[in-house]
C-alpha positions in Angstrom: 0.0 0.0 0.0 2.8 2.5 0.9 4.3 2.2 -2.7 0.9 3.3 -4.3 0.9 6.8 -2.7 4.2 8.0 -4.2 3.3 6.5 -7.6 0.0 8.3 -7.5 1.8 11.6 -6.7 4.3 10.9 -9.4 1.6 10.4 -12.0 -0.2 13.6 -10.9 3.2 15.4 -11.0 4.0 14.1 -14.4 0.6 15.3 -15.7 1.3 18.7 -14.2 4.6 19.0 -16.0 3.3 17.6 -19.4 -0.1 19.5 -19.2 -1.6 21.1 -22.3 -0.3 24.7 -22.6 -1.3 27.3 -25.3 2.4 28.2 -26.2 3.4 24.5 -26.4 0.4 24.0 -28.8 1.5 27.0 -30.9 4.9 25.4 -31.4 3.3 22.0 -31.9 5.5 20.5 -29.1 4.8 17.8 -26.6 6.4 17.2 -23.2 6.7 13.5 -22.4 8.4 11.3 -19.9 11.6 9.4 -20.7 12.7 5.9 -19.9 15.2 7.3 -17.4 12.6 9.2 -15.3 13.1 12.6 -16.9 11.2 14.7 -19.4 11.8 15.5 -23.1 10.3 17.9 -25.6 9.4 16.8 -29.2 8.2 18.8 -32.1 8.2 18.7 -35.9 9.6 21.2 -38.3 7.0 23.6 -39.9 7.6 26.5 -42.2 6.2 29.0 -39.6 9.0 27.9 -37.2 11.8 28.9 -39.7 13.9 32.0 -39.6 15.3 31.1 -43.0 13.7 28.6 -45.3 14.2 25.1 -43.9 16.2 26.3 -40.8 14.6 26.5 -37.4 14.4 30.0 -36.0 16.9 30.7 -33.2 14.1 32.1 -31.0 12.2 28.8 -31.2 15.4 27.0 -30.2 15.8 29.3 -27.2 12.2 28.8 -26.2 12.2 25.0 -26.3 15.5 24.8 -24.5 14.2 27.1 -21.7 10.9 25.0 -21.6 12.7 21.7 -21.1 15.0 23.2 -18.4 12.0 24.5 -16.5 10.2 21.2 -16.9 13.1 19.2 -15.6 13.4 21.5 -12.6 9.7 21.2 -11.9 9.8 17.4 -12.2 12.8 17.3 -9.9 11.0 19.5 -7.3 7.8 17.4 -7.5 9.8 14.2 -6.8 11.4 15.9 -3.7 8.2 17.3 -2.2 5.5 14.8 -3.2 4.9 13.9 0.5 4.7 17.5 1.7 1.4 19.3 2.4 -0.3 20.6 -0.8 0.1 24.3 0.2 3.8 23.8 0.5 4.0 22.0 -2.9 2.1 24.8 -4.6 4.3 27.5 -3.0 7.5 25.6 -4.0 6.5 25.0 -7.6 5.2 28.6 -8.2 8.6 29.9 -7.2 10.5 28.3 -10.2 11.9 30.9 -12.5 14.7 31.1 -15.1 17.5 33.3 -13.7 20.0 32.8 -16.6 20.0 31.0 -19.9 22.9 30.6 -22.3 22.4 29.0 -25.7 25.1 27.8 -28.0 23.9 27.4 -31.6 26.2 24.7 -33.0 24.7 24.1 -36.5 21.7 25.2 -38.5 18.4 23.8 -37.2 17.7 21.5 -40.2 15.5 18.4 -39.7 12.1 17.0 -39.8 11.7 16.3 -36.1 13.4 17.7 -33.0 14.0 16.4 -29.5 15.1 18.5 -26.5 16.5 16.8 -23.4 18.3 17.9 -20.3 19.9 16.9 -17.1 20.6 18.6 -13.8 24.2 19.7 -13.2 23.7 21.2 -9.8 20.7 20.7 -7.4 20.8 23.3 -4.7 18.2 24.5 -2.2 17.7 27.8 -4.0 19.2 27.3 -7.4 19.3 24.4 -9.9 21.5 24.3 -13.0 20.4 22.3 -16.0 22.2 21.4 -19.2 20.0 21.0 -22.3 20.4 19.7 -25.8 18.4 20.0 -29.0 18.9 17.3 -31.6 17.3 16.6 -34.9 15.9 13.3 -36.3 19.3 12.3 -37.4 20.7 12.9 -33.9 22.8 15.9 -35.0 23.3 18.2 -32.1 21.8 21.6 -33.1 22.2 23.6 -29.9 23.0 23.3 -26.3 22.0 25.4 -23.3 22.9 25.9 -19.7 20.1 27.3 -17.6 20.1 28.5 -14.0 16.7 28.3 -12.3 15.5 29.7 -9.0 13.4 27.3 -6.9 11.0 28.3 -4.2 
């Protein structure tokens, strides 16, 4: 019985992180769980996402890298506070903010499909640092990012 409660919280937490969001819909992206208990973003190339014909706009790259960083931080926080009172959980999650974001554009954003992943580099009480990567359907690394996020 005790194992069911955290799983239930984890399922609710995952649905919070991957919820339907108007901006995500605008880009056509989905947030989904990974096999290694993390989150990834997926989206397809569309002409309206291009800066130059056939090349993903740099602003879209920045957005999806920031989105995955925030989602990873949120998921990390949910796992840590799932047994805390609901008011405390809401307060902690509402305090997540991007402090700093650095993007390195490594090659033109060409491809049919894109995946954005990330991992936590530093997990502190007030600040979490995440490294993110955007790859195309051929697994070419298009851009990387390092994000610093404030946590409640």
